[in-house]
C-alpha positions as CSV (number, residue, x, y, z in Angstrom):
1,M,-0.3,-0.1,0.1
2,K,2.8,2.5,1.0
3,K,4.4,1.3,-2.3
4,I,0.9,2.5,-4.4
5,I,0.5,5.5,-2.5
6,C,4.3,6.7,-3.0
7,V,3.7,6.0,-6.8
8,V,0.5,8.1,-6.7
9,S,2.1,10.8,-4.9
10,C,5.2,11.0,-7.4
11,F,3.0,11.3,-9.8
12,I,0.9,14.1,-8.4
13,L,3.8,16.3,-7.9
14,F,5.2,15.5,-11.2
15,S,2.1,16.4,-12.6
16,A,2.0,19.8,-10.8
17,S,5.4,20.5,-12.1
18,I,4.1,20.4,-15.6
19,L,1.2,22.2,-15.0
20,L,3.5,25.4,-13.3
21,V,5.6,25.3,-16.1
22,S,2.9,25.1,-19.1
23,C,0.1,26.9,-17.1
24,G,2.3,29.5,-14.4
25,T,-0.4,28.4,-11.4
26,S,1.6,28.4,-7.8
27,S,2.5,24.9,-6.4
28,T,0.4,25.7,-3.0
29,S,-2.9,25.8,-5.2
30,T,-2.0,22.5,-7.4
31,G,-1.2,20.8,-4.5
32,T,-3.7,21.3,-2.3
33,N,-6.2,20.5,-5.0
34,A,-4.1,16.9,-5.3
35,A,-4.5,16.5,-1.3
36,A,-8.0,17.2,-1.2
37,A,-8.7,14.3,-4.2
38,T,-6.3,12.3,-2.3
39,G,-7.3,12.0,1.6
40,K,-8.8,14.3,4.1
41,T,-9.0,18.0,5.2
42,F,-7.6,18.5,8.5
43,T,-7.7,21.7,10.5
44,L,-4.5,22.8,12.5
45,D,-6.3,21.3,16.0
46,E,-6.7,18.1,14.2
47,L,-3.3,17.9,12.7
48,K,-1.8,18.4,16.1
49,T,-3.3,15.2,17.2
50,Y,-1.0,13.4,14.6
51,N,2.3,14.7,16.1
52,G,3.8,10.8,16.1
53,Q,3.8,10.6,19.8
54,N,2.0,7.6,22.3
55,G,1.6,5.8,18.9
56,N,0.2,7.7,16.8
57,P,1.0,8.8,13.4
58,A,3.1,11.0,12.1
59,Y,1.7,14.0,9.9
60,V,3.1,17.3,8.5
61,A,1.1,20.2,6.4
62,I,3.3,22.1,4.2
63,S,1.8,24.8,1.7
64,G,-1.5,23.3,2.1
65,V,-0.5,19.3,1.4
66,V,-0.4,16.8,4.4
67,Y,2.1,14.7,4.4
68,D,2.8,11.0,6.7
69,V,6.6,11.7,8.1
70,T,5.7,8.5,9.9
71,N,8.2,6.1,8.6
72,A,10.3,9.0,7.0
73,N,14.1,8.1,7.1
74,Q,15.3,11.5,9.6
75,W,12.1,11.3,11.4
76,S,11.8,9.5,14.7
77,N,8.7,10.0,17.4
78,G,7.2,13.0,15.2
79,K,10.5,15.2,15.2
80,H,13.1,15.8,12.9
81,Q,15.9,18.6,13.7
82,T,14.0,21.2,15.5
83,V,10.4,21.1,13.9
84,T,7.5,18.5,15.7
85,A,5.4,16.6,13.4
86,G,1.5,17.9,13.7
87,T,2.2,21.3,12.6
88,D,2.3,23.4,9.2
89,L,6.1,23.2,8.0
90,T,5.8,25.7,5.2
91,S,8.2,28.2,6.5
92,A,10.8,26.1,8.1
93,L,11.0,23.9,4.5
94,A,11.6,27.2,2.8
95,S,14.7,27.5,4.9
96,S,15.7,24.1,5.4
97,P,19.0,23.0,3.4
98,H,16.9,19.8,1.7
99,G,14.4,22.4,0.5
100,S,10.9,20.6,-0.9
101,K,12.7,17.7,-3.0
102,V,11.9,15.6,0.2
103,L,8.3,16.1,-0.2
104,A,8.2,13.5,-3.9
105,N,9.1,10.7,-1.3
106,L,6.1,11.5,1.6
107,P,2.7,10.2,1.1
108,V,0.1,12.4,0.5
109,V,-3.0,11.6,3.4
110,G,-4.8,15.2,2.7
111,S,-5.1,18.9,2.7
112,L,-4.7,22.0,5.4
113,Q,-8.2,23.4,5.5
């Protein structure tokens, strides 16, 4: 199942990048629409419960898209470097050394309201 979600996520990100080039639309709106079609819509309060603690999955939001980082390398118990799961990490990702390239490998579980 993870492999299927990963393939779908990669396809969505690839499709979004094609749309960016051909239409000039922003990645935020394209990513949010793709996420809404593949999963749940989360509020910030709901997202906080997916913090990777006490057996909960670890989800993060970036540009309106919610990703599952539960089994991602470099994440442990809902923590990665100085950031934590259950939050919107849009601004943190912008200043990270790896940038958005890590998103291609993460399953999309929904969108942030």
